[in-house]
N, C-alpha and C positions, 0 to 999 in steps of 0.2 A: 599193211594190207591195202589193197585197192580193189575197185569194182569196175566192170565194164562188159560190153557185149563182145568186143574184139573180133568183129566181123571184118573180113578182108584185111588181115593182119598186115601192117605197114610200118615203115620206119618211125613214124610218130608214136605208135604203140610201143615199139622196142625202146625208144628213147625214154618215154615216160616210165616204163617198167624198170629200166636200168637205173634211172634217177631215184625211183622209189626204193629200189633194193639198196641203194647206197645210204639210205637213211636208217637202216637197221641191220640186224644179223640174219634175218630171214624175211622173204617176201611171200605172202599168201595173196593169191589173186582169186577173187570171186567172179566167175564168168556167168553172165545173165543167161538163164535157161530160155528155151524157145517159148515156153508158156509165159514166163515173166515178160519177155519182149512183146508178146502178143497183147498183154494188158497195157503196155505202153504205146500200142499202136505201131510197133516197130517190127520189121522183119529182118532176118539175117540170111545171107546167101548160104552159109554153112550151118549145119545143125550144131547144137550144143556140144555133142561129143567130139566133133572135129575141131571146133573152136577151142575147147578145153585142151585137146591134145596139142594143138599148135602153141598155145600159151605155155603149157607145161614143158614143151621142148626147149624153151628159151632158158639159157643157163642162169639168167638172173632170177628166175622164178623157182621157188622151193616147193610150193604146194598150190594146187588149184582146187577150189570148192565151187559148188553151184550157188548162184544167187537166185532165190525164188521170189523175193518181194522186197519192197523198199525198207520195211521195218526190220529187216534182218540184220542191218548193220550194227545196231546197238548190241544185239544178241551175240553176233560174231565177235565183236570187240571183247566182250566179257568172256565168252566161251573159249576163244583162242588166245586170250591174254595179249591182245594187240596193244602196242605202245604208240603207234603212229598210223593214222588213217591218211592215205594219200589219194587225192583226186585231181583231175585236170582243172585248170583255172576257169573253165567255162561253168564250173559248179560253185564258184566262190560264194560262201555264205550259206549254201544249202545244207551243209552238214555240221554247222557250228555247234549245234546242241550236243554233239558227241564229244565236245571238248571237256565235258565233265567226266568222261571215261578214258580219254586218250588225247594225244596231240593230233591236231587236224592240219594237214599241209595241202595247199593247193599249188600244184606245179604248172608252170606255163606249158601250153601245147606247142608242138612243133609248127612253126609258121608255114603256111602254104600247103598243108596236107591234112586231110581228114577223110574218113570213110565216106561221108556224105559227098564230098567233092569227087572222090574217085568214082562213085556210082554215077554221079551226074556226068562226069567226063566220058564214062563208058557208054552212056545213053546217047550223048551228043556224037 
């Protein structure tokens, strides 16, 4: 299982999700809702329903669920029987408390690409 906003879907997202899927038999992706993003001070170009549809269309993704709040991760791990939680390495250490419930793996991000950088390049 992994979590993210997945705004402006790009090759870095696809790479991370493909590598996450290779760690198990099924990949569940929790896509942050618009309301949750607002609490983080974050906006997305596409609404949740469209971001969730794009992520669900990827062949490496088996299921998409909404992410409503930070505290949801532990509940999801138990409720969905998650064996491995996967996050990008920019989150190293942030979810280590979940190691009591499942394996936690931090995968390297794709160098040179990020949604933030794409948005900055578009503005420039």
